[in-house]
PDB file of N, CA, C and O in Angstrom:
ATOM      1  N   MET A   1      46.953 -43.073 -59.423  1.00  0.00           N
ATOM      2  CA  MET A   1      45.584 -42.772 -59.078  1.00  0.00           C
ATOM      3  C   MET A   1      44.763 -42.816 -60.357  1.00  0.00           C
ATOM      4  O   MET A   1      45.247 -42.489 -61.440  1.00  0.00           O
ATOM      5  N   ALA A   2      43.509 -43.230 -60.204  1.00  0.00           N
ATOM      6  CA  ALA A   2      42.579 -43.310 -61.326  1.00  0.00           C
ATOM      7  C   ALA A   2      41.191 -42.931 -60.826  1.00  0.00           C
ATOM      8  O   ALA A   2      40.996 -42.692 -59.635  1.00  0.00           O
ATOM      9  N   LYS A   3      40.237 -42.878 -61.734  1.00  0.00           N
ATOM     10  CA  LYS A   3      38.841 -42.653 -61.365  1.00  0.00           C
ATOM     11  C   LYS A   3      38.016 -43.812 -61.889  1.00  0.00           C
ATOM     12  O   LYS A   3      38.268 -44.336 -62.974  1.00  0.00           O
ATOM     13  N   ASP A   4      37.020 -44.206 -61.096  1.00  0.00           N
ATOM     14  CA  ASP A   4      36.122 -45.287 -61.491  1.00  0.00           C
ATOM     15  C   ASP A   4      34.750 -45.001 -60.899  1.00  0.00           C
ATOM     16  O   ASP A   4      34.598 -44.960 -59.678  1.00  0.00           O
ATOM     17  N   ASN A   5      33.760 -44.807 -61.743  1.00  0.00           N
ATOM     18  CA  ASN A   5      32.385 -44.549 -61.293  1.00  0.00           C
ATOM     19  C   ASN A   5      32.297 -43.452 -60.245  1.00  0.00           C
ATOM     20  O   ASN A   5      31.574 -43.589 -59.258  1.00  0.00           O
ATOM     21  N   GLY A   6      33.028 -42.368 -60.454  1.00  0.00           N
ATOM     22  CA  GLY A   6      32.957 -41.236 -59.543  1.00  0.00           C
ATOM     23  C   GLY A   6      33.830 -41.339 -58.307  1.00  0.00           C
ATOM     24  O   GLY A   6      33.845 -40.423 -57.486  1.00  0.00           O
ATOM     25  N   SER A   7      34.548 -42.421 -58.162  1.00  0.00           N
ATOM     26  CA  SER A   7      35.448 -42.598 -57.015  1.00  0.00           C
ATOM     27  C   SER A   7      36.896 -42.438 -57.455  1.00  0.00           C
ATOM     28  O   SER A   7      37.271 -42.832 -58.559  1.00  0.00           O
ATOM     29  N   LEU A   8      37.705 -41.852 -56.576  1.00  0.00           N
ATOM     30  CA  LEU A   8      39.143 -41.842 -56.800  1.00  0.00           C
ATOM     31  C   LEU A   8      39.677 -43.213 -56.411  1.00  0.00           C
ATOM     32  O   LEU A   8      39.272 -43.781 -55.397  1.00  0.00           O
ATOM     33  N   VAL A   9      40.575 -43.732 -57.210  1.00  0.00           N
ATOM     34  CA  VAL A   9      41.146 -45.048 -56.928  1.00  0.00           C
ATOM     35  C   VAL A   9      42.652 -44.886 -56.760  1.00  0.00           C
ATOM     36  O   VAL A   9      43.355 -44.492 -57.691  1.00  0.00           O
ATOM     37  N   PHE A  10      43.129 -45.190 -55.580  1.00  0.00           N
ATOM     38  CA  PHE A  10      44.558 -45.175 -55.300  1.00  0.00           C
ATOM     39  C   PHE A  10      45.050 -46.597 -55.536  1.00  0.00           C
ATOM     40  O   PHE A  10      44.493 -47.555 -55.001  1.00  0.00           O
ATOM     41  N   ILE A  11      46.103 -46.725 -56.346  1.00  0.00           N
ATOM     42  CA  ILE A  11      46.539 -48.045 -56.793  1.00  0.00           C
ATOM     43  C   ILE A  11      47.968 -48.317 -56.339  1.00  0.00           C
ATOM     44  O   ILE A  11      48.874 -47.526 -56.601  1.00  0.00           O
ATOM     45  N   GLU A  12      48.155 -49.423 -55.668  1.00  0.00           N
ATOM     46  CA  GLU A  12      49.484 -49.905 -55.285  1.00  0.00           C
ATOM     47  C   GLU A  12      49.823 -51.053 -56.235  1.00  0.00           C
ATOM     48  O   GLU A  12      49.023 -51.974 -56.400  1.00  0.00           O
ATOM     49  N   VAL A  13      50.993 -51.008 -56.856  1.00  0.00           N
ATOM     50  CA  VAL A  13      51.414 -52.052 -57.776  1.00  0.00           C
ATOM     51  C   VAL A  13      52.558 -52.825 -57.131  1.00  0.00           C
ATOM     52  O   VAL A  13      53.547 -52.237 -56.693  1.00  0.00           O
ATOM     53  N   LYS A  14      52.417 -54.144 -57.075  1.00  0.00           N
ATOM     54  CA  LYS A  14      53.446 -55.003 -56.501  1.00  0.00           C
ATOM     55  C   LYS A  14      53.872 -56.020 -57.556  1.00  0.00           C
ATOM     56  O   LYS A  14      53.037 -56.698 -58.155  1.00  0.00           O
ATOM     57  N   TYR A  15      55.182 -56.117 -57.774  1.00  0.00           N
ATOM     58  CA  TYR A  15      55.723 -57.031 -58.787  1.00  0.00           C
ATOM     59  C   TYR A  15      56.754 -57.963 -58.170  1.00  0.00           C
ATOM     60  O   TYR A  15      57.578 -57.562 -57.347  1.00  0.00           O
ATOM     61  N   ARG A  16      56.682 -59.199 -58.589  1.00  0.00           N
ATOM     62  CA  ARG A  16      57.731 -60.165 -58.275  1.00  0.00           C
ATOM     63  C   ARG A  16      57.926 -61.047 -59.497  1.00  0.00           C
ATOM     64  O   ARG A  16      56.967 -61.428 -60.168  1.00  0.00           O
ATOM     65  N   LYS A  17      59.163 -61.358 -59.769  1.00  0.00           N
ATOM     66  CA  LYS A  17      59.492 -62.202 -60.920  1.00  0.00           C
ATOM     67  C   LYS A  17      59.038 -63.640 -60.684  1.00  0.00           C
ATOM     68  O   LYS A  17      58.616 -64.334 -61.609  1.00  0.00           O
ATOM     69  N   SER A  18      59.134 -64.074 -59.414  1.00  0.00           N
ATOM     70  CA  SER A  18      58.729 -65.438 -59.052  1.00  0.00           C
ATOM     71  C   SER A  18      58.223 -65.429 -57.615  1.00  0.00           C
ATOM     72  O   SER A  18      58.237 -64.393 -56.951  1.00  0.00           O
ATOM     73  N   GLU A  19      57.781 -66.578 -57.146  1.00  0.00           N
ATOM     74  CA  GLU A  19      57.277 -66.682 -55.775  1.00  0.00           C
ATOM     75  C   GLU A  19      58.384 -67.036 -54.782  1.00  0.00           C
ATOM     76  O   GLU A  19      58.093 -67.465 -53.665  1.00  0.00           O
ATOM     77  N   SER A  20      59.636 -66.865 -55.169  1.00  0.00           N
ATOM     78  CA  SER A  20      60.761 -67.176 -54.283  1.00  0.00           C
ATOM     79  C   SER A  20      60.648 -66.452 -52.944  1.00  0.00           C
ATOM     80  O   SER A  20      61.022 -66.992 -51.903  1.00  0.00           O
ATOM     81  N   TYR A  21      60.131 -65.229 -52.981  1.00  0.00           N
ATOM     82  CA  TYR A  21      59.966 -64.436 -51.760  1.00  0.00           C
ATOM     83  C   TYR A  21      58.499 -64.326 -51.360  1.00  0.00           C
ATOM     84  O   TYR A  21      58.137 -63.439 -50.587  1.00  0.00           O
ATOM     85  N   GLY A  22      57.658 -65.207 -51.870  1.00  0.00           N
ATOM     86  CA  GLY A  22      56.239 -65.198 -51.537  1.00  0.00           C
ATOM     87  C   GLY A  22      55.409 -64.444 -52.568  1.00  0.00           C
ATOM     88  O   GLY A  22      55.941 -63.851 -53.506  1.00  0.00           O
ATOM     89  N   ASP A  23      54.126 -64.480 -52.376  1.00  0.00           N
ATOM     90  CA  ASP A  23      53.190 -63.793 -53.266  1.00  0.00           C
ATOM     91  C   ASP A  23      53.322 -62.283 -53.065  1.00  0.00           C
ATOM     92  O   ASP A  23      53.421 -61.825 -51.926  1.00  0.00           O
ATOM     93  N   PRO A  24      53.326 -61.501 -54.147  1.00  0.00           N
ATOM     94  CA  PRO A  24      53.475 -60.044 -54.007  1.00  0.00           C
ATOM     95  C   PRO A  24      52.398 -59.399 -53.139  1.00  0.00           C
ATOM     96  O   PRO A  24      52.663 -58.402 -52.468  1.00  0.00           O
ATOM     97  N   SER A  25      51.193 -59.954 -53.145  1.00  0.00           N
ATOM     98  CA  SER A  25      50.107 -59.363 -52.358  1.00  0.00           C
ATOM     99  C   SER A  25      50.373 -59.450 -50.857  1.00  0.00           C
ATOM    100  O   SER A  25      49.822 -58.669 -50.081  1.00  0.00           O
ATOM    101  N   GLU A  26      51.210 -60.393 -50.450  1.00  0.00           N
ATOM    102  CA  GLU A  26      51.532 -60.541 -49.028  1.00  0.00           C
ATOM    103  C   GLU A  26      52.352 -59.375 -48.486  1.00  0.00           C
ATOM    104  O   GLU A  26      52.459 -59.203 -47.272  1.00  0.00           O
ATOM    105  N   SER A  27      52.932 -58.574 -49.380  1.00  0.00           N
ATOM    106  CA  SER A  27      53.760 -57.459 -48.930  1.00  0.00           C
ATOM    107  C   SER A  27      52.934 -56.215 -48.598  1.00  0.00           C
ATOM    108  O   SER A  27      53.492 -55.204 -48.173  1.00  0.00           O
ATOM    109  N   ILE A  28      51.616 -56.275 -48.784  1.00  0.00           N
ATOM    110  CA  ILE A  28      50.746 -55.151 -48.431  1.00  0.00           C
ATOM    111  C   ILE A  28      50.192 -55.417 -47.019  1.00  0.00           C
ATOM    112  O   ILE A  28      49.002 -55.670 -46.835  1.00  0.00           O
ATOM    113  N   HIS A  29      51.074 -55.353 -46.058  1.00  0.00           N
ATOM    114  CA  HIS A  29      50.708 -55.603 -44.668  1.00  0.00           C
ATOM    115  C   HIS A  29      50.069 -54.349 -44.059  1.00  0.00           C
ATOM    116  O   HIS A  29      49.993 -53.306 -44.709  1.00  0.00           O
ATOM    117  N   LEU A  30      49.627 -54.458 -42.845  1.00  0.00           N
ATOM    118  CA  LEU A  30      48.886 -53.368 -42.194  1.00  0.00           C
ATOM    119  C   LEU A  30      49.681 -52.063 -42.152  1.00  0.00           C
ATOM    120  O   LEU A  30      49.122 -50.994 -42.398  1.00  0.00           O
ATOM    121  N   ARG A  31      50.971 -52.138 -41.845  1.00  0.00           N
ATOM    122  CA  ARG A  31      51.788 -50.918 -41.788  1.00  0.00           C
ATOM    123  C   ARG A  31      51.825 -50.222 -43.154  1.00  0.00           C
ATOM    124  O   ARG A  31      51.720 -48.998 -43.235  1.00  0.00           O
ATOM    125  N   LYS A  32      51.973 -50.999 -44.213  1.00  0.00           N
ATOM    126  CA  LYS A  32      51.991 -50.448 -45.577  1.00  0.00           C
ATOM    127  C   LYS A  32      50.624 -49.849 -45.913  1.00  0.00           C
ATOM    128  O   LYS A  32      50.557 -48.787 -46.531  1.00  0.00           O
ATOM    129  N   GLN A  33      49.538 -50.511 -45.517  1.00  0.00           N
ATOM    130  CA  GLN A  33      48.189 -49.994 -45.759  1.00  0.00           C
ATOM    131  C   GLN A  33      47.999 -48.647 -45.080  1.00  0.00           C
ATOM    132  O   GLN A  33      47.434 -47.725 -45.669  1.00  0.00           O
ATOM    133  N   LYS A  34      48.465 -48.531 -43.851  1.00  0.00           N
ATOM    134  CA  LYS A  34      48.340 -47.262 -43.124  1.00  0.00           C
ATOM    135  C   LYS A  34      49.112 -46.152 -43.823  1.00  0.00           C
ATOM    136  O   LYS A  34      48.638 -45.019 -43.910  1.00  0.00           O
ATOM    137  N   THR A  35      50.297 -46.476 -44.320  1.00  0.00           N
ATOM    138  CA  THR A  35      51.100 -45.480 -45.038  1.00  0.00           C
ATOM    139  C   THR A  35      50.384 -45.022 -46.303  1.00  0.00           C
ATOM    140  O   THR A  35      50.304 -43.825 -46.577  1.00  0.00           O
ATOM    141  N   ILE A  36      49.868 -45.967 -47.067  1.00  0.00           N
ATOM    142  CA  ILE A  36      49.151 -45.636 -48.302  1.00  0.00           C
ATOM    143  C   ILE A  36      47.928 -44.788 -47.981  1.00  0.00           C
ATOM    144  O   ILE A  36      47.639 -43.825 -48.690  1.00  0.00           O
ATOM    145  N   TYR A  37      47.213 -45.134 -46.925  1.00  0.00           N
ATOM    146  CA  TYR A  37      46.031 -44.373 -46.529  1.00  0.00           C
ATOM    147  C   TYR A  37      46.402 -42.935 -46.163  1.00  0.00           C
ATOM    148  O   TYR A  37      45.721 -41.995 -46.573  1.00  0.00           O
ATOM    149  N   ARG A  38      47.479 -42.762 -45.391  1.00  0.00           N
ATOM    150  CA  ARG A  38      47.910 -41.409 -45.000  1.00  0.00           C
ATOM    151  C   ARG A  38      48.339 -40.583 -46.208  1.00  0.00           C
ATOM    152  O   ARG A  38      48.019 -39.398 -46.295  1.00  0.00           O
ATOM    153  N   VAL A  39      49.053 -41.194 -47.128  1.00  0.00           N
ATOM    154  CA  VAL A  39      49.477 -40.490 -48.341  1.00  0.00           C
ATOM    155  C   VAL A  39      48.246 -40.082 -49.159  1.00  0.00           C
ATOM    156  O   VAL A  39      48.206 -38.978 -49.701  1.00  0.00           O
ATOM    157  N   ALA A  40      47.259 -40.947 -49.251  1.00  0.00           N
ATOM    158  CA  ALA A  40      46.029 -40.626 -49.981  1.00  0.00           C
ATOM    159  C   ALA A  40      45.303 -39.464 -49.311  1.00  0.00           C
ATOM    160  O   ALA A  40      44.789 -38.578 -49.994  1.00  0.00           O
ATOM    161  N   LEU A  41      45.259 -39.460 -48.002  1.00  0.00           N
ATOM    162  CA  LEU A  41      44.612 -38.383 -47.266  1.00  0.00           C
ATOM    163  C   LEU A  41      45.318 -37.053 -47.525  1.00  0.00           C
ATOM    164  O   LEU A  41      44.661 -36.034 -47.740  1.00  0.00           O
ATOM    165  N   ILE A  42      46.633 -37.058 -47.507  1.00  0.00           N
ATOM    166  CA  ILE A  42      47.398 -35.850 -47.809  1.00  0.00           C
ATOM    167  C   ILE A  42      47.098 -35.384 -49.228  1.00  0.00           C
ATOM    168  O   ILE A  42      46.918 -34.190 -49.470  1.00  0.00           O
ATOM    169  N   TYR A  43      47.044 -36.321 -50.158  1.00  0.00           N
ATOM    170  CA  TYR A  43      46.714 -35.971 -51.547  1.00  0.00           C
ATOM    171  C   TYR A  43      45.358 -35.273 -51.621  1.00  0.00           C
ATOM    172  O   TYR A  43      45.223 -34.231 -52.264  1.00  0.00           O
ATOM    173  N   LEU A  44      44.362 -35.849 -50.965  1.00  0.00           N
ATOM    174  CA  LEU A  44      43.018 -35.258 -50.991  1.00  0.00           C
ATOM    175  C   LEU A  44      43.039 -33.843 -50.436  1.00  0.00           C
ATOM    176  O   LEU A  44      42.506 -32.924 -51.059  1.00  0.00           O
ATOM    177  N   LEU A  45      43.643 -33.662 -49.284  1.00  0.00           N
ATOM    178  CA  LEU A  45      43.638 -32.362 -48.629  1.00  0.00           C
ATOM    179  C   LEU A  45      44.428 -31.318 -49.417  1.00  0.00           C
ATOM    180  O   LEU A  45      44.005 -30.165 -49.513  1.00  0.00           O
ATOM    181  N   ARG A  46      45.552 -31.706 -49.971  1.00  0.00           N
ATOM    182  CA  ARG A  46      46.363 -30.762 -50.762  1.00  0.00           C
ATOM    183  C   ARG A  46      45.690 -30.365 -52.075  1.00  0.00           C
ATOM    184  O   ARG A  46      46.019 -29.337 -52.667  1.00  0.00           O
ATOM    185  N   ASN A  47      44.752 -31.187 -52.516  1.00  0.00           N
ATOM    186  CA  ASN A  47      44.057 -30.893 -53.767  1.00  0.00           C
ATOM    187  C   ASN A  47      42.644 -30.380 -53.518  1.00  0.00           C
ATOM    188  O   ASN A  47      41.792 -30.439 -54.405  1.00  0.00           O
ATOM    189  N   GLY A  48      42.395 -29.875 -52.304  1.00  0.00           N
ATOM    190  CA  GLY A  48      41.132 -29.229 -51.983  1.00  0.00           C
ATOM    191  C   GLY A  48      39.938 -30.164 -51.917  1.00  0.00           C
ATOM    192  O   GLY A  48      38.798 -29.734 -52.094  1.00  0.00           O
ATOM    193  N   MET A  49      40.191 -31.427 -51.667  1.00  0.00           N
ATOM    194  CA  MET A  49      39.102 -32.400 -51.560  1.00  0.00           C
ATOM    195  C   MET A  49      38.874 -32.764 -50.099  1.00  0.00           C
ATOM    196  O   MET A  49      39.769 -32.638 -49.263  1.00  0.00           O
ATOM    197  N   SER A  50      37.687 -33.205 -49.815  1.00  0.00           N
ATOM    198  CA  SER A  50      37.316 -33.589 -48.465  1.00  0.00           C
ATOM    199  C   SER A  50      37.800 -35.007 -48.156  1.00  0.00           C
ATOM    200  O   SER A  50      38.010 -35.816 -49.060  1.00  0.00           O
ATOM    201  N   GLU A  51      37.973 -35.289 -46.869  1.00  0.00           N
ATOM    202  CA  GLU A  51      38.285 -36.656 -46.435  1.00  0.00           C
ATOM    203  C   GLU A  51      37.166 -37.611 -46.835  1.00  0.00           C
ATOM    204  O   GLU A  51      37.385 -38.817 -46.951  1.00  0.00           O
ATOM    205  N   ASP A  52      35.969 -37.071 -47.044  1.00  0.00           N
ATOM    206  CA  ASP A  52      34.810 -37.887 -47.390  1.00  0.00           C
ATOM    207  C   ASP A  52      34.668 -38.123 -48.893  1.00  0.00           C
ATOM    208  O   ASP A  52      33.680 -38.710 -49.335  1.00  0.00           O
ATOM    209  N   THR A  53      35.645 -37.671 -49.681  1.00  0.00           N
ATOM    210  CA  THR A  53      35.612 -37.894 -51.121  1.00  0.00           C
ATOM    211  C   THR A  53      35.565 -39.400 -51.381  1.00  0.00           C
ATOM    212  O   THR A  53      36.387 -40.142 -50.845  1.00  0.00           O
ATOM    213  N   PRO A  54      34.618 -39.857 -52.193  1.00  0.00           N
ATOM    214  CA  PRO A  54      34.542 -41.300 -52.467  1.00  0.00           C
ATOM    215  C   PRO A  54      35.865 -41.804 -53.047  1.00  0.00           C
ATOM    216  O   PRO A  54      36.345 -41.293 -54.059  1.00  0.00           O
ATOM    217  N   SER A  55      36.439 -42.798 -52.401  1.00  0.00           N
ATOM    218  CA  SER A  55      37.711 -43.338 -52.861  1.00  0.00           C
ATOM    219  C   SER A  55      37.836 -44.787 -52.431  1.00  0.00           C
ATOM    220  O   SER A  55      37.112 -45.266 -51.558  1.00  0.00           O
ATOM    221  N   ARG A  56      38.774 -45.467 -53.069  1.00  0.00           N
ATOM    222  CA  ARG A  56      39.067 -46.856 -52.682  1.00  0.00           C
ATOM    223  C   ARG A  56      40.528 -47.142 -52.987  1.00  0.00           C
ATOM    224  O   ARG A  56      41.207 -46.367 -53.660  1.00  0.00           O
ATOM    225  N   PHE A  57      40.989 -48.263 -52.479  1.00  0.00           N
ATOM    226  CA  PHE A  57      42.386 -48.664 -52.631  1.00  0.00           C
ATOM    227  C   PHE A  57      42.435 -50.010 -53.348  1.00  0.00           C
ATOM    228  O   PHE A  57      41.959 -51.022 -52.833  1.00  0.00           O
ATOM    229  N   ASP A  58      43.020 -50.004 -54.544  1.00  0.00           N
ATOM    230  CA  ASP A  58      43.188 -51.230 -55.310  1.00  0.00           C
ATOM    231  C   ASP A  58      44.653 -51.634 -55.282  1.00  0.00           C
ATOM    232  O   ASP A  58      45.537 -50.807 -55.056  1.00  0.00           O
ATOM    233  N   VAL A  59      44.895 -52.913 -55.513  1.00  0.00           N
ATOM    234  CA  VAL A  59      46.255 -53.425 -55.616  1.00  0.00           C
ATOM    235  C   VAL A  59      46.359 -54.203 -56.924  1.00  0.00           C
ATOM    236  O   VAL A  59      45.519 -55.053 -57.220  1.00  0.00           O
ATOM    237  N   VAL A  60      47.390 -53.906 -57.698  1.00  0.00           N
ATOM    238  CA  VAL A  60      47.702 -54.675 -58.896  1.00  0.00           C
ATOM    239  C   VAL A  60      48.888 -55.561 -58.537  1.00  0.00           C
ATOM    240  O   VAL A  60      49.955 -55.073 -58.164  1.00  0.00           O
ATOM    241  N   VAL A  61      48.685 -56.869 -58.656  1.00  0.00           N
ATOM    242  CA  VAL A  61      49.714 -57.840 -58.322  1.00  0.00           C
ATOM    243  C   VAL A  61      50.239 -58.436 -59.626  1.00  0.00           C
ATOM    244  O   VAL A  61      49.478 -58.979 -60.427  1.00  0.00           O
ATOM    245  N   ILE A  62      51.544 -58.326 -59.822  1.00  0.00           N
ATOM    246  CA  ILE A  62      52.168 -58.885 -61.016  1.00  0.00           C
ATOM    247  C   ILE A  62      53.162 -59.950 -60.551  1.00  0.00           C
ATOM    248  O   ILE A  62      54.114 -59.664 -59.825  1.00  0.00           O
ATOM    249  N   LEU A  63      52.914 -61.169 -60.985  1.00  0.00           N
ATOM    250  CA  LEU A  63      53.789 -62.292 -60.639  1.00  0.00           C
ATOM    251  C   LEU A  63      54.236 -62.919 -61.952  1.00  0.00           C
ATOM    252  O   LEU A  63      53.471 -63.625 -62.608  1.00  0.00           O
ATOM    253  N   GLY A  64      55.481 -62.652 -62.326  1.00  0.00           N
ATOM    254  CA  GLY A  64      55.966 -63.111 -63.633  1.00  0.00           C
ATOM    255  C   GLY A  64      55.163 -62.432 -64.726  1.00  0.00           C
ATOM    256  O   GLY A  64      55.201 -61.208 -64.857  1.00  0.00           O
ATOM    257  N   GLU A  65      54.446 -63.205 -65.501  1.00  0.00           N
ATOM    258  CA  GLU A  65      53.617 -62.685 -66.590  1.00  0.00           C
ATOM    259  C   GLU A  65      52.147 -62.526 -66.188  1.00  0.00           C
ATOM    260  O   GLU A  65      51.355 -61.975 -66.952  1.00  0.00           O
ATOM    261  N   GLU A  66      51.784 -62.995 -65.013  1.00  0.00           N
ATOM    262  CA  GLU A  66      50.392 -62.962 -64.548  1.00  0.00           C
ATOM    263  C   GLU A  66      50.099 -61.635 -63.847  1.00  0.00           C
ATOM    264  O   GLU A  66      50.859 -61.188 -62.988  1.00  0.00           O
ATOM    265  N   ILE A  67      48.987 -61.021 -64.230  1.00  0.00           N
ATOM    266  CA  ILE A  67      48.567 -59.751 -63.631  1.00  0.00           C
ATOM    267  C   ILE A  67      47.188 -59.931 -63.028  1.00  0.00           C
ATOM    268  O   ILE A  67      46.273 -60.442 -63.675  1.00  0.00           O
ATOM    269  N   LYS A  68      47.047 -59.502 -61.766  1.00  0.00           N
ATOM    270  CA  LYS A  68      45.768 -59.630 -61.067  1.00  0.00           C
ATOM    271  C   LYS A  68      45.427 -58.295 -60.411  1.00  0.00           C
ATOM    272  O   LYS A  68      46.276 -57.677 -59.769  1.00  0.00           O
ATOM    273  N   LEU A  69      44.182 -57.855 -60.576  1.00  0.00           N
ATOM    274  CA  LEU A  69      43.702 -56.638 -59.935  1.00  0.00           C
ATOM    275  C   LEU A  69      42.840 -57.019 -58.742  1.00  0.00           C
ATOM    276  O   LEU A  69      41.896 -57.799 -58.866  1.00  0.00           O
ATOM    277  N   ILE A  70      43.176 -56.455 -57.580  1.00  0.00           N
ATOM    278  CA  ILE A  70      42.372 -56.659 -56.377  1.00  0.00           C
ATOM    279  C   ILE A  70      41.689 -55.342 -56.085  1.00  0.00           C
ATOM    280  O   ILE A  70      42.309 -54.420 -55.555  1.00  0.00           O
ATOM    281  N   LYS A  71      40.406 -55.247 -56.429  1.00  0.00           N
ATOM    282  CA  LYS A  71      39.656 -54.014 -56.192  1.00  0.00           C
ATOM    283  C   LYS A  71      39.302 -53.908 -54.716  1.00  0.00           C
ATOM    284  O   LYS A  71      39.022 -54.904 -54.050  1.00  0.00           O
ATOM    285  N   ASN A  72      39.322 -52.663 -54.220  1.00  0.00           N
ATOM    286  CA  ASN A  72      38.967 -52.398 -52.835  1.00  0.00           C
ATOM    287  C   ASN A  72      39.729 -53.334 -51.879  1.00  0.00           C
ATOM    288  O   ASN A  72      39.146 -53.963 -50.996  1.00  0.00           O
ATOM    289  N   ALA A  73      41.023 -53.399 -52.084  1.00  0.00           N
ATOM    290  CA  ALA A  73      41.871 -54.322 -51.325  1.00  0.00           C
ATOM    291  C   ALA A  73      41.866 -54.044 -49.825  1.00  0.00           C
ATOM    292  O   ALA A  73      41.993 -54.963 -49.015  1.00  0.00           O
ATOM    293  N   PHE A  74      41.718 -52.776 -49.462  1.00  0.00           N
ATOM    294  CA  PHE A  74      41.596 -52.398 -48.057  1.00  0.00           C
ATOM    295  C   PHE A  74      40.879 -51.074 -47.985  1.00  0.00           C
ATOM    296  O   PHE A  74      40.896 -50.308 -48.949  1.00  0.00           O
ATOM    297  N   GLY A  75      40.246 -50.789 -46.857  1.00  0.00           N
ATOM    298  CA  GLY A  75      39.483 -49.556 -46.706  1.00  0.00           C
ATOM    299  C   GLY A  75      40.221 -48.537 -45.871  1.00  0.00           C
ATOM    300  O   GLY A  75      41.400 -48.709 -45.562  1.00  0.00           O
ATOM    301  N   GLY A  76      39.523 -47.469 -45.504  1.00  0.00           N
ATOM    302  CA  GLY A  76      40.084 -46.469 -44.610  1.00  0.00           C
ATOM    303  C   GLY A  76      40.352 -47.099 -43.275  1.00  0.00           C
ATOM    304  O   GLY A  76      39.445 -47.664 -42.665  1.00  0.00           O
ATOM    305  N   ILE A  77      41.580 -47.018 -42.804  1.00  0.00           N
ATOM    306  CA  ILE A  77      41.950 -47.782 -41.613  1.00  0.00           C
ATOM    307  C   ILE A  77      42.606 -46.972 -40.519  1.00  0.00           C
ATOM    308  O   ILE A  77      43.037 -47.549 -39.520  1.00  0.00           O
ATOM    309  N   VAL A  78      42.702 -45.681 -40.658  1.00  0.00           N
ATOM    310  CA  VAL A  78      43.371 -44.908 -39.602  1.00  0.00           C
ATOM    311  C   VAL A  78      42.354 -44.133 -38.811  1.00  0.00           C
ATOM    312  O   VAL A  78      42.713 -43.418 -37.876  1.00  0.00           O
TER     313      VAL A  78
END
């Protein structure tokens, strides 16, 4: 987790050595997004924050030596 311009940023990092099993970003499917969203919600509530706390979900994709940041990769979906 990080902060950016007053928003909490929940970050999922996906790494693959090569594209043998596809692009790492493809592994952030809807079921995984829902899980990440629920975990973030639990984090907010356990730390005395509201569900309305400004937040976003970023994904860092690492493929070999290449690193790519996908800001706001998905929104609140549950």
